[in-house]
C-alpha positions in Angstrom: 94.3 56.5 39.5 91.4 54.4 40.4 87.8 55.7 40.5 84.9 53.7 41.6 81.6 54.6 40.1 78.3 52.7 40.1 75.8 53.4 37.4 73.1 50.9 36.6 72.7 52.0 33.0 75.0 50.5 30.4 74.7 53.4 28.0 76.0 55.9 30.6 79.0 53.6 31.4 79.8 53.1 27.7 79.7 56.9 27.1 82.1 57.4 30.0 84.5 54.9 28.6 84.4 56.6 25.2 85.1 60.1 26.7 87.9 59.1 29.0 91.1 57.4 28.1 92.5 54.4 30.0 89.1 53.4 31.6 88.6 49.8 32.4 85.2 48.5 33.6 85.3 45.8 36.2 82.1 43.9 36.6 82.0 42.0 40.0 79.3 39.3 40.2 78.0 37.8 43.4 74.6 36.1 43.3 74.3 35.6 47.0 72.3 37.5 49.6 73.7 40.9 50.4 73.4 41.9 54.1 72.5 45.5 53.0 69.6 45.0 50.6 69.3 48.8 50.1 72.5 48.6 48.0 70.9 46.3 45.5 70.0 47.7 42.1 67.1 45.9 40.4 67.5 47.6 37.0 71.3 47.1 36.7 72.3 46.4 33.1 75.4 44.2 32.9 78.1 45.1 30.5 78.3 43.4 27.1 81.8 44.2 25.9 85.1 45.8 27.0 85.0 44.7 30.6 86.8 42.4 33.1 84.5 39.9 34.9 85.2 39.0 38.5 82.9 36.2 39.7 83.0 35.9 43.5 80.2 33.4 43.8 81.2 30.8 46.5 84.7 32.2 46.8 86.5 33.9 49.7 87.9 37.4 49.0 91.4 35.9 48.9 90.3 33.3 46.3 88.7 36.0 44.1 91.8 38.2 44.3 94.3 35.4 43.7 92.5 34.5 40.4 94.4 37.5 38.8 
C-alpha cells in the first residue's frame, strides 16, 4: 500500500513513522520554479534521518525514475 501525505513539520512525520510499521519517507527535491506557487510550503522542514532522497533538479522524470 502506498499513501501520499504532505506535512511540513518533521516532528509530525517522525511520529507517524514511529506509530506505523513499514513506513518509508521519500523526500523529493526540486529547486526550480513550480508553475503552481500555491503548492509551495515556505516552512517545510526537510527530513534528517530514515528517508530516501530523490533529487530531480535538472532531470527529466525518466532520468529521476531510472536512478533507482
